[in-house]
Every structure is written in structure tokens, then in C-alpha cells.
TORDREN-419509 format. One line per field, with one value per residue (C-alpha): chain; residue in one letter; x negated, y negated, z negated; residue number from 0. Coordinates in pm, 1 decimal, padded with zeros to 6 digits. Layout:
BEGIN
mol <- A	...
type <- A	...
x <- X	...
y <- Y	...
z <- Z	...
seq <- NUM	...
REM end
This chain:
BEGIN
mol <- A	A	A	A	A	A	A	A	A	A	A	A	A	A	A	A	A	A	A	A	A	A	A	A	A	A	A	A	A	A	A	A	A	A	A	A	A	A	A	A	A	A	A	A	A	A	A	A	A	A	A	A	A	A	A	A	A	A	A	A	A	A	A	A	A	A	A	A	A	A	A	A	A	A	A	A	A	A	A	A	A	A	A	A	A	A	A	A	A	A	A	A	A	A	A	A	A	A	A	A	A	A	A	A	A	A	A	A	A	A	A	A	A	A	A	A	A	A	A	A	A	A	A	A	A	A	A	A	A	A	A	A	A	A	A	A	A	A	A	A	A	A	A	A	A	A	A	A	A	A	A	A	A	A	A	A	A	A	A	A	A	A	A	A	A	A	A	A	A	A	A	A	A	A	A	A	A	A	A	A	A	A	A	A	A	A	A	A	A	A	A	A	A	A	A	A	A	A	A	A	A	A	A	A	A	A	A	A	A	A	A	A	A	A	A	A	A	A	A	A	A	A	A	A	A	A	A	A	A	A	A	A	A	A	A	A	A	A	A	A	A	A	A	A	A	A	A	A	A	A	A	A	A	A	A	A	A	A	A	A	A	A	A	A	A	A	A	A	A	A	A	A	A	A	A	A	A	A	A	A	A	A	A	A	A	A	A	A	A	A	A	A	A	A	A	A	A	A	A	A	A	A	A	A	A	A	A	A	A	A	A	A	A	A	A	A	A	A	A	A	A	A	A	A	A	A	A	A	A	A	A	A	A	A	A	A	A	A	A	A	A	A	A	A	A	A	A	A	A	A	A	A	A	A	A	A	A	A	A	A	A	A	A	A	A	A	A	A	A	A	A	A	A	A	A	A	A	A	A	A	A	A	A	A	A	A	A	A	A	A	A	A	A	A	A	A	A	A	A	A	A	A	A	A	A	A	A	A	A	A	A	A	A	A	A	A	A	A	A	A	A	A	A	A	A	A	A	A	A	A	A	A	A	A	A	A
type <- X	X	X	X	X	X	X	X	X	X	X	X	X	X	X	X	X	X	X	X	X	X	X	X	X	X	X	X	X	X	X	X	X	X	X	X	X	X	X	X	X	X	X	X	X	X	X	X	X	X	X	X	X	X	X	X	X	X	X	X	X	X	X	X	X	X	X	X	X	X	X	X	X	X	X	X	X	X	X	X	X	X	X	X	X	X	X	X	X	X	X	X	X	X	X	X	X	X	X	X	X	X	X	X	X	X	X	X	X	X	X	X	X	X	X	X	X	X	X	X	X	X	X	X	X	X	X	X	X	X	X	X	X	X	X	X	X	X	X	X	X	X	X	X	X	X	X	X	X	X	X	X	X	X	X	X	X	X	X	X	X	X	X	X	X	X	X	X	X	X	X	X	X	X	X	X	X	X	X	X	X	X	X	X	X	X	X	X	X	X	X	X	X	X	X	X	X	X	X	X	X	X	X	X	X	X	X	X	X	X	X	X	X	X	X	X	X	X	X	X	X	X	X	X	X	X	X	X	X	X	X	X	X	X	X	X	X	X	X	X	X	X	X	X	X	X	X	X	X	X	X	X	X	X	X	X	X	X	X	X	X	X	X	X	X	X	X	X	X	X	X	X	X	X	X	X	X	X	X	X	X	X	X	X	X	X	X	X	X	X	X	X	X	X	X	X	X	X	X	X	X	X	X	X	X	X	X	X	X	X	X	X	X	X	X	X	X	X	X	X	X	X	X	X	X	X	X	X	X	X	X	X	X	X	X	X	X	X	X	X	X	X	X	X	X	X	X	X	X	X	X	X	X	X	X	X	X	X	X	X	X	X	X	X	X	X	X	X	X	X	X	X	X	X	X	X	X	X	X	X	X	X	X	X	X	X	X	X	X	X	X	X	X	X	X	X	X	X	X	X	X	X	X	X	X	X	X	X	X	X	X	X	X	X	X	X	X	X	X	X	X	X	X	X	X	X	X	X	X	X	X	X	X	X	X	X
x <- 05382.7	05498.3	05849.5	05887.7	05752.2	05996.2	06282.9	06200.5	06205.7	06543.8	06716.3	06597.9	06779.8	07113.0	07290.1	07172.2	07305.7	07642.2	07674.5	07568.2	07843.4	08103.3	07970.9	07961.9	08318.7	08447.9	08289.9	08371.1	08733.4	08689.5	08563.9	08860.8	09110.2	08964.9	08956.1	09315.6	09414.4	09216.0	09374.3	09722.0	09673.0	09464.7	09482.6	09845.8	09980.6	10280.6	10060.5	09865.6	09635.0	09438.3	09135.5	09373.6	09584.9	09272.6	09149.6	09489.2	09484.6	09135.3	09241.4	09547.2	09343.5	09025.8	09066.9	09313.9	09118.1	08785.7	08887.9	08961.3	08659.6	08449.2	08729.0	08683.9	08321.0	08422.2	08622.7	08341.0	08116.8	08373.0	08523.9	08348.1	08227.7	08272.2	08640.5	08673.1	08539.6	08780.2	09104.4	09048.0	08990.0	09296.1	09503.1	09373.5	09474.7	09833.0	09848.6	09698.0	09963.9	10224.3	10065.4	10096.7	10464.9	10518.0	10354.0	10579.7	10885.5	10787.3	10821.1	10790.2	10433.0	10435.6	10512.6	10235.8	09986.2	10091.5	10013.2	09684.1	09597.6	09631.7	09395.1	09127.3	09170.7	09090.3	08784.2	08632.7	08612.3	08462.5	08181.8	08081.0	08091.5	07869.2	07604.5	07615.0	07579.7	07280.3	07011.0	07162.7	07064.8	06733.9	06423.8	06307.1	05999.4	06214.7	06498.1	06396.5	06407.2	06732.6	06882.8	06767.1	06914.4	07237.2	07413.0	07280.3	07397.1	07735.3	07741.0	07649.4	07926.8	08171.7	08050.0	08094.4	08444.8	08520.2	08382.8	08601.4	08902.5	08817.7	08797.6	09136.7	09284.9	09128.4	09259.5	09611.8	09858.0	09830.3	10095.0	10204.4	10181.8	09804.1	09766.8	09967.4	09768.3	09436.7	09559.4	09675.2	09325.9	09184.8	09423.3	09292.0	08930.8	09000.6	09137.9	08819.9	08607.1	08803.0	08771.5	08397.2	08351.5	08470.2	08145.7	07960.6	07972.1	08209.2	07943.2	07668.0	07715.8	07750.2	07796.1	07643.5	07903.0	07845.5	07967.4	08294.0	08631.4	08878.0	09181.4	09283.9	09429.4	09097.6	08916.0	09158.1	09151.1	08774.6	08781.2	08745.2	08468.0	08289.2	08302.7	08141.5	07873.5	07806.2	07768.6	07539.0	07331.5	07298.4	07204.2	06916.1	06780.2	06660.4	06540.5	06884.6	07068.5	06863.7	06890.3	07267.8	07293.6	07088.5	07284.2	07612.9	07518.1	07393.2	07721.7	07904.6	07703.0	07760.1	08134.8	08166.2	07977.2	08202.8	08515.4	08346.4	08266.2	08621.5	08771.8	08516.8	08595.3	08969.8	08999.0	08671.8	08506.5	08831.0	09172.5	09398.5	09650.6	09390.7	09380.2	09209.4	08906.4	08885.1	08903.8	08632.9	08399.9	08447.8	08395.3	08068.8	07957.1	08041.0	07844.5	07541.1	07549.8	07565.3	07250.1	07090.5	07190.4	07018.3	06704.8	06712.2	06704.1	06385.5	06206.8	06305.5	06093.3	05789.4	05894.3	05963.4	05628.4	05445.7	05612.7	05780.7	06156.6	06223.4	05964.5	06153.4	06470.2	06273.4	06157.7	06512.3	06666.3	06390.6	06421.7	06797.2	06741.9	06561.2	06743.3	07103.4	07108.5	06863.4	07083.8	07425.3	07446.4	07477.9	07798.9	07731.6	07803.3	07444.4	07264.2	07547.5	07518.5	07143.7	07220.6	07466.5	07187.8	06919.9	07146.7	07277.0	06915.7	06831.0	07155.7	07135.9	06763.6	06828.0	07111.2	06893.6	06632.2	06901.5	07051.5	06714.3	06641.5	06977.5	06943.1	06593.7	06672.5	07010.1	07056.9	07260.4	07543.4	07593.6	07549.2	07917.8	08005.4	07722.1	07790.9	08155.4	08047.8	07823.7	08121.1	08338.5	08078.8	08044.4	08415.9	08487.0	08202.6	08356.1	08701.1	08564.7	08361.1	08677.0	08851.7	08563.7	08556.3	08930.1	08871.2	08576.6	08653.6	08849.7	09098.0	08828.9	08575.9	08305.5	08177.4	07813.0	07877.7	07955.9	07642.5	07425.8	07578.3	07506.4	07143.2	07099.7	07240.1	07001.6	06714.1	06827.3	06829.9	06477.8	06347.5	06516.6	06393.8	06041.5	06035.6	06162.6	05899.4	05624.0	05744.0	05819.4	05496.9	05665.6	05710.8	06053.5	06234.0	06389.4	06239.1	06310.3	06097.6	05853.4	05916.6	05632.0
y <- -15651.6	-15289.7	-15386.0	-15634.6	-15379.7	-15111.2	-15360.3	-15445.0	-15076.1	-15030.9	-15309.6	-15151.5	-14828.2	-14849.0	-14593.8	-14762.7	-15096.5	-14940.3	-14781.9	-15109.2	-15297.8	-15054.1	-15103.9	-15482.4	-15508.6	-15253.2	-15421.1	-15770.8	-15656.4	-15510.4	-15843.7	-16031.8	-15773.9	-15742.0	-16117.1	-16141.4	-15877.4	-16048.3	-16382.7	-16231.8	-16043.1	-16296.3	-16642.6	-16673.8	-16971.2	-16772.4	-16494.8	-16516.0	-16216.6	-16093.8	-15864.5	-15578.5	-15658.7	-15678.2	-15343.6	-15188.2	-15322.1	-15179.8	-14843.4	-14831.8	-14924.3	-14721.6	-14438.0	-14202.1	-14188.6	-14187.8	-13866.1	-13697.9	-13858.7	-13541.6	-13371.1	-13625.6	-13516.8	-13159.8	-13293.4	-13526.5	-13221.2	-13061.3	-13347.4	-13555.9	-13857.5	-14088.1	-13991.7	-14051.6	-14406.5	-14470.2	-14335.8	-14448.1	-14808.9	-14811.4	-14665.2	-14933.6	-15201.9	-15073.4	-15043.3	-15388.9	-15536.9	-15359.8	-15508.5	-15859.4	-15794.4	-15678.5	-15995.2	-16216.4	-16017.1	-16051.8	-15676.2	-15514.1	-15487.2	-15107.0	-15105.9	-15359.4	-15151.1	-14836.0	-14995.6	-15139.6	-14802.2	-14638.1	-14891.9	-14854.7	-14476.3	-14450.4	-14661.2	-14356.3	-14182.2	-14482.3	-14567.4	-14206.1	-14137.6	-14436.0	-14325.9	-13961.4	-14061.8	-14293.5	-14019.8	-13913.1	-14242.6	-14319.0	-14102.1	-14012.1	-14233.8	-14549.6	-14435.2	-14660.7	-14975.7	-14856.6	-14813.2	-15164.1	-15317.1	-15123.9	-15099.6	-15438.7	-15599.1	-15438.8	-15583.0	-15925.0	-15889.9	-15807.3	-16113.6	-16326.9	-16188.8	-16271.5	-16623.6	-16673.7	-16555.2	-16798.4	-17083.3	-16998.3	-17000.4	-17336.7	-17490.6	-17349.7	-17420.4	-17168.8	-16900.4	-16583.3	-16741.6	-16783.6	-16430.8	-16282.9	-16474.2	-16349.5	-15988.2	-16025.4	-16139.2	-15829.0	-15610.6	-15758.0	-15703.6	-15341.6	-15283.7	-15431.0	-15197.3	-14896.8	-14994.9	-15057.2	-14692.9	-14589.7	-14721.8	-14417.9	-14063.0	-13836.3	-13594.9	-13848.7	-13884.3	-13516.0	-13285.6	-13012.0	-12824.2	-12503.5	-12672.7	-12796.1	-12641.7	-12785.1	-12644.3	-12869.1	-12578.7	-12397.7	-12713.5	-12785.4	-12422.8	-12444.2	-12779.2	-12648.7	-12405.8	-12673.6	-12914.8	-12661.0	-12598.6	-12971.5	-13014.0	-12710.7	-12838.9	-13178.0	-13021.1	-12838.5	-13169.1	-13335.1	-13662.4	-13714.5	-13613.9	-13842.5	-14133.4	-14092.3	-14093.0	-14411.6	-14603.7	-14492.2	-14653.3	-14965.3	-14983.5	-14966.9	-15262.9	-15460.3	-15392.1	-15511.1	-15829.2	-15886.4	-15872.2	-16103.4	-16356.0	-16339.1	-16413.6	-16689.3	-16858.4	-16828.3	-16938.1	-17085.6	-17282.7	-17432.2	-17519.5	-17212.2	-17408.4	-17499.6	-17172.2	-17333.5	-17436.1	-17094.5	-16921.8	-17151.1	-17078.2	-16704.7	-16728.5	-16911.8	-16635.8	-16370.9	-16562.4	-16601.3	-16230.0	-16157.8	-16364.4	-16133.7	-15834.3	-15995.5	-16054.1	-15685.0	-15587.8	-15790.2	-15682.7	-15315.9	-15176.0	-15339.3	-15233.1	-14873.2	-14859.1	-15010.0	-14822.1	-14527.9	-14492.2	-14380.6	-14629.5	-14911.4	-14804.9	-14830.3	-15182.7	-15292.3	-15151.5	-15289.3	-15634.3	-15629.9	-15538.0	-15867.5	-16098.2	-16012.8	-16125.4	-16411.6	-16572.2	-16449.1	-16521.2	-16901.5	-16837.8	-17146.2	-17154.4	-17233.5	-16948.4	-16707.2	-16786.6	-16725.3	-16391.6	-16308.0	-16354.9	-16162.5	-15875.4	-15854.8	-15813.9	-15545.2	-15351.2	-15346.1	-15271.0	-14966.0	-14859.5	-14879.4	-14661.9	-14416.9	-14394.8	-14300.6	-14044.7	-13877.2	-13878.7	-13727.9	-13470.2	-13342.8	-13115.4	-13263.5	-13013.1	-13129.5	-13504.2	-13581.2	-13401.4	-13554.3	-13907.0	-13862.3	-13759.0	-14066.2	-14279.7	-14126.0	-14197.1	-14553.8	-14627.9	-14438.4	-14629.2	-14957.4	-14862.8	-14749.6	-15070.1	-15274.1	-15082.0	-15137.6	-15504.4	-15527.3	-15392.1	-15620.0	-15942.0	-16216.9	-16430.0	-16670.3	-16398.9	-16496.6	-16168.8	-16147.7	-15787.9	-15675.8	-15839.2	-15671.7	-15330.1	-15383.8	-15478.4	-15160.3	-14950.9	-15108.6	-15030.5	-14669.6	-14627.4	-14769.0	-14537.9	-14226.1	-14284.7	-14363.4	-14036.2	-13843.1	-14006.0	-13891.2	-13529.3	-13521.1	-13336.0	-13013.7	-12769.7	-12754.9	-12457.3	-12616.8	-12723.7	-13095.8	-13351.2	-13516.6	-13876.1	-14123.8
z <- -00579.5	-00568.2	-00677.6	-00392.8	-00145.6	-00263.5	-00252.7	00107.2	00192.3	00021.5	00211.6	00536.3	00451.6	00631.7	00413.6	00094.7	00222.7	00302.5	-00039.9	-00201.0	-00015.5	-00150.0	-00502.4	-00473.5	-00345.5	-00596.7	-00896.1	-00772.1	-00772.2	-01121.5	-01252.0	-01111.1	-01237.6	-01587.3	-01645.4	-01527.0	-01782.6	-02059.9	-01977.7	-01977.6	-02306.6	-02503.6	-02348.6	-02243.1	-02445.7	-02568.7	-02710.5	-03038.5	-02996.5	-03297.5	-03301.3	-03374.9	-03068.4	-02852.2	-02985.8	-02914.8	-02557.7	-02499.6	-02638.4	-02413.0	-02105.7	-02165.0	-02410.2	-02235.6	-01911.4	-02093.5	-02267.7	-01934.2	-01765.3	-01749.0	-01555.9	-01277.4	-01253.4	-01174.9	-00882.8	-00776.3	-00745.6	-00513.5	-00313.6	-00052.7	-00250.4	00047.1	00062.3	-00312.4	-00271.0	00017.2	-00126.6	-00485.3	-00385.1	-00160.2	-00444.3	-00679.4	-00429.5	-00429.0	-00807.5	-00863.0	-00636.1	-00851.5	-01164.6	-01015.9	-00950.2	-01308.4	-01441.7	-01229.7	-01330.8	-01699.4	-01736.5	-02080.2	-02208.1	-02202.7	-01828.8	-01763.5	-01960.9	-01775.1	-01439.5	-01563.3	-01714.9	-01373.7	-01213.3	-01479.7	-01483.2	-01112.6	-01183.0	-01354.8	-01014.6	-00838.2	-01080.7	-01143.6	-00768.8	-00688.7	-00940.8	-00831.9	-00465.4	-00503.1	-00486.7	-00152.0	00013.0	-00166.7	-00206.6	-00556.0	-00531.8	-00520.2	-00743.4	-01034.6	-00822.9	-00662.3	-01008.7	-01092.1	-00779.2	-00725.9	-01066.3	-01172.1	-00847.7	-00914.7	-01266.1	-01129.9	-00870.8	-01151.0	-01339.7	-01027.1	-00985.2	-01346.2	-01299.9	-00993.0	-01190.7	-01471.5	-01220.3	-01075.1	-01424.3	-01500.6	-01178.0	-01201.1	-01477.8	-01761.4	-01746.5	-01572.7	-01227.6	-01251.5	-01390.3	-01102.2	-00839.4	-00979.0	-00990.8	-00628.7	-00528.3	-00697.9	-00494.6	-00168.1	-00276.4	-00374.8	-00025.7	00125.8	-00087.6	00035.3	00399.7	00362.9	00257.2	00604.2	00755.7	00615.3	00756.4	00566.1	00440.4	00370.4	-00006.3	-00086.1	-00255.5	-00040.8	00167.9	-00026.2	-00344.1	-00193.2	-00277.9	-00027.3	-00207.7	-00494.6	-00689.1	-00695.5	-00803.3	-01086.9	-01203.5	-01248.7	-01429.3	-01784.2	-01691.3	-01490.6	-01782.4	-02014.5	-01753.0	-01723.7	-02100.0	-02120.8	-01830.2	-02000.3	-02333.9	-02165.7	-02030.2	-02349.8	-02192.5	-02036.7	-02355.0	-02579.9	-02336.6	-02313.6	-02691.3	-02711.8	-02449.2	-02607.5	-02939.6	-02761.6	-02572.1	-02905.0	-03029.3	-02709.6	-02723.0	-03082.7	-02995.2	-02692.9	-02910.2	-03161.6	-02888.4	-02758.6	-03100.2	-03171.1	-02839.5	-02895.8	-03258.1	-03398.2	-03117.8	-02984.1	-03126.6	-03117.4	-02913.2	-02647.4	-02455.9	-02154.3	-02362.4	-02527.6	-02188.9	-02049.0	-02341.9	-02311.8	-01935.9	-01995.6	-02233.3	-01971.8	-01708.5	-01933.8	-02014.5	-01640.9	-01595.9	-01853.2	-01639.8	-01342.3	-01549.1	-01644.8	-01277.9	-01235.2	-01552.7	-01585.8	-01298.9	-01460.0	-01811.7	-01711.0	-01534.3	-01829.6	-02117.7	-01942.9	-01909.9	-02266.4	-02390.1	-02219.0	-02401.7	-02727.6	-02636.2	-02547.4	-02866.3	-03090.8	-02934.3	-02991.6	-03356.5	-03411.9	-03170.4	-03256.7	-03623.3	-03567.2	-03302.8	-03409.9	-03781.8	-03744.4	-03543.9	-03333.2	-02956.9	-02849.2	-03029.0	-02950.4	-02579.0	-02599.8	-02767.8	-02488.8	-02232.7	-02421.7	-02525.9	-02170.0	-02060.0	-02316.6	-02276.3	-01897.9	-01907.1	-02123.9	-01893.5	-01581.6	-01750.1	-01865.3	-01515.4	-01374.1	-01645.6	-01586.1	-01208.3	-01213.3	-01483.8	-01359.7	-01058.3	-00771.9	-00808.7	-01171.3	-01126.8	-01083.4	-01406.1	-01604.3	-01483.5	-01574.0	-01924.7	-01921.0	-01819.5	-02092.0	-02361.2	-02235.0	-02260.6	-02582.1	-02746.8	-02631.9	-02762.3	-03099.1	-03127.7	-03068.0	-03345.2	-03586.6	-03494.5	-03563.1	-03915.3	-03998.3	-03813.5	-03988.9	-03797.2	-03668.6	-03576.4	-03829.4	-03984.7	-04104.8	-04216.4	-03860.9	-03718.8	-03983.7	-03906.0	-03536.5	-03608.0	-03813.4	-03526.4	-03277.4	-03513.9	-03550.0	-03170.4	-03142.2	-03416.1	-03275.3	-02920.5	-03041.9	-03233.6	-02929.7	-02713.9	-02949.8	-02940.4	-02569.3	-02485.5	-02603.2	-02307.7	-02143.9	-01998.2	-01691.5	-01356.7	-01386.0	-01206.5	-01448.4	-01552.8	-01516.5
seq <- 0	1	2	3	4	5	6	7	8	9	10	11	12	13	14	15	16	17	18	19	20	21	22	23	24	25	26	27	28	29	30	31	32	33	34	35	36	37	38	39	40	41	42	43	44	45	46	47	48	49	50	51	52	53	54	55	56	57	58	59	60	61	62	63	64	65	66	67	68	69	70	71	72	73	74	75	76	77	78	79	80	81	82	83	84	85	86	87	88	89	90	91	92	93	94	95	96	97	98	99	100	101	102	103	104	105	106	107	108	109	110	111	112	113	114	115	116	117	118	119	120	121	122	123	124	125	126	127	128	129	130	131	132	133	134	135	136	137	138	139	140	141	142	143	144	145	146	147	148	149	150	151	152	153	154	155	156	157	158	159	160	161	162	163	164	165	166	167	168	169	170	171	172	173	174	175	176	177	178	179	180	181	182	183	184	185	186	187	188	189	190	191	192	193	194	195	196	197	198	199	200	201	202	203	204	205	206	207	208	209	210	211	212	213	214	215	216	217	218	219	220	221	222	223	224	225	226	227	228	229	230	231	232	233	234	235	236	237	238	239	240	241	242	243	244	245	246	247	248	249	250	251	252	253	254	255	256	257	258	259	260	261	262	263	264	265	266	267	268	269	270	271	272	273	274	275	276	277	278	279	280	281	282	283	284	285	286	287	288	289	290	291	292	293	294	295	296	297	298	299	300	301	302	303	304	305	306	307	308	309	310	311	312	313	314	315	316	317	318	319	320	321	322	323	324	325	326	327	328	329	330	331	332	333	334	335	336	337	338	339	340	341	342	343	344	345	346	347	348	349	350	351	352	353	354	355	356	357	358	359	360	361	362	363	364	365	366	367	368	369	370	371	372	373	374	375	376	377	378	379	380	381	382	383	384	385	386	387	388	389	390	391	392	393	394	395	396	397	398	399	400	401	402	403	404	405	406	407	408	409	410	411	412	413	414	415	416	417	418	419	420	421	422	423	424	425	426	427	428	429	430	431	432	433	434	435
REM end
């Protein structure tokens, strides 16, 4: 099979393997850290978190840095990306250790959120930098399979980290002690991710030396202008712009379903007082969704080759339109877990296709900015979905209206991308590489 052959070639590429190790360790740490935060905010026995409280926590952790996300891209197009991966992961290790100390000290919630906000804010640099650097270690011919393997392997690593954090919580007595231990583990893993970046040459991941501005003052002074340039560059690349719009809406849908699952596991499928059972059920849902991400890595290269990249997004969105209400409306654990797997597959499949469209349509000197915009859209969509879920979800999480709205949104994405695909033969005015 061509996919297997390309995969064998990828694993022989030393620089690709090194970048993949950084991603795996970084996202493994993210999974551990995020589950620790969720357990502390939602599943601590002393806390009775509602959908509104969960939405507020997501807004505090994601929205501020999502709004400044494109500014990180301007810096990513000027700083050595290898150095960004090194120093950002080391900084996250220090801040995560501080978060563990705050949990043990039972510090005020605002101080805890401030520390967690710093960790997740730095994450914007790491994820955007990893995506922008991938074309520097893989040739364009194998970029689709690389986008299947690398981000999906990172997502699976994050899921594995989350599963490990769930296991620690189930073994240890519920309370702040378990939360602090898990956050401490994340700090150690962040440090390992930073040190693994040192195995690569400083200039390997770009950007080109001519694009660098060593003086921080000069880089910050050009931030606003660089952001406008990045948006204009993206607007001129219609395949990338349409794909980003589609995956943003699909991310909104996935976020709303995640909050729904969390509330169902906490209050409907287990007694509200039994936080361990609720945490175990939600952990199972996260693991099943991660298995869907893995399935997307296997099926997307075939799907993108069979239907084209934008065509594969249409298939993923159309499938979600049917599967989400069919499996979700009973509000039973079995069908909802099946939905978690299938929607994980379709969401990640669409993301892999979008990553490749953006990478092949955007010039290297703009990739950092565009992927930061991508990252911002991803997180803002998740925050907004949590807010919408907070308005529509009852106390036990059972809301047919929300599931119907999500199905309609999936259908709208499928229709819009199908229409774009039909009109794509129109001539373009930029020298982008053609998509298959």
C-alpha cells in the first residue's frame, strides 16, 4: 500500500522523528495537565460544578490567549522555532510546578486560574510552532501522511496522558492531593519535551534566516502589521480560508458535545455524590474519542486520495450530521460512547485535511501567523460552544435542542464545502501548489 510505504519513509527521516518526539511529549503533558485541571474544577467532591461554571473555567483558560494567538504567529515567523519549542516547554514545566503548589496550599481560585492560564497560553506557541515546522522536515509529496501521523499521534499522546491522569485519580483518594500529584507529573513531562527539542539543530525548523528579527523590540513593533498581512495572505488562499471556516464550526460542535458528555457523566450517569464514577465515565469517553482520532489517521490518507482534501471534509461533516443525533438523542452511555468514537474520527479527519490544505496553500514565511490564527479560531470556537452549552443544558446534561442545533451545523458545513468544491475550478491569482 502507498500509505504504508510513505509511512516507512517518514520513520526513516531523522528530523521528522525528532520533531515527532517533541510533539508526543508536549501533548502527553497537555493531556495529564488538562485532566488534572478538569478533575480539580469539576470532580473535586467539595465542588458542585454546573455547565455555567465549566464554561467560565474554559473561558478563563482559553479565551484571553486565544484572542492574542495571532500575535504569537508573528513571533514564530521571526524566532527560531526550535528555540520556541525548547524554552516554552521549560517555562510550562516551571509554571505547572507552581500550579501544583497552589493546589496543595488551597490558594484562591483566581490565583489557580492565573497560573493555569499561563501554562495554556504558552501552549499556543508550542502547537502553532509544531505545525509550522512540519513542512521543514517532510517533503511535500508525503505531507498528507505526515499530517495524519504527527498531529494525530500527538492527540493520541494527549489522550494517553489523560488516561494516565484518570488512573492516578482512581487509585489515589479523591482530593487536592491527587490533583497536585498529577499536575507535578505534567511538570516533569513538560521538562522532558523541552529537553528533547535540543536534539535538533537550532536552524532546522525555520523560518529562513532572512525572515528573522533578533531584536524583540523590532519583532513586537511589527506585530500588528504582520497580523494584517497574515489575514490578507489567508484571504487570498480560498481553499485554506474555506477549510479553516469548516473546521472552526466542527470544533464548535465537538466542544459543545464534550461539555454535554462531561455533565452527563457527572450528574446523569452516576450519582452526583460519586465523583469517582463520574470521572471514570468521562475518562472512558475521552479514551474512546482518542481511538477515533487514531482511526482518522489510518483512514484520512485514503479518504483524501479518494475524495480530495476538501471532499474528505465534506464526507466527515456529512457523516457527523447523521451520526450525532442518531446516537446522541437517547442520552444513554453506550450510544454516546459510540458517538464519541465516530465524531472523534470525523473531526480529526477533517482537521488532518485542513492542516494539509493550509500547509500547501500558505507560503512558509506566513505559516506561523496563519497557524496561530488557526489555533485562535480553534480555541474561541471551543469557548463559545461551552457558553452555548451552558445556556441550553439542564442540570443533568440532557438537551435534545442542543444536539439538533449541532446536527444542523454539521449539515451546513457539508453543504458549504460541497458548494466550494464544485466552484473550485475557477482560476486563482496566487502561485499555490495544486491540491490533488
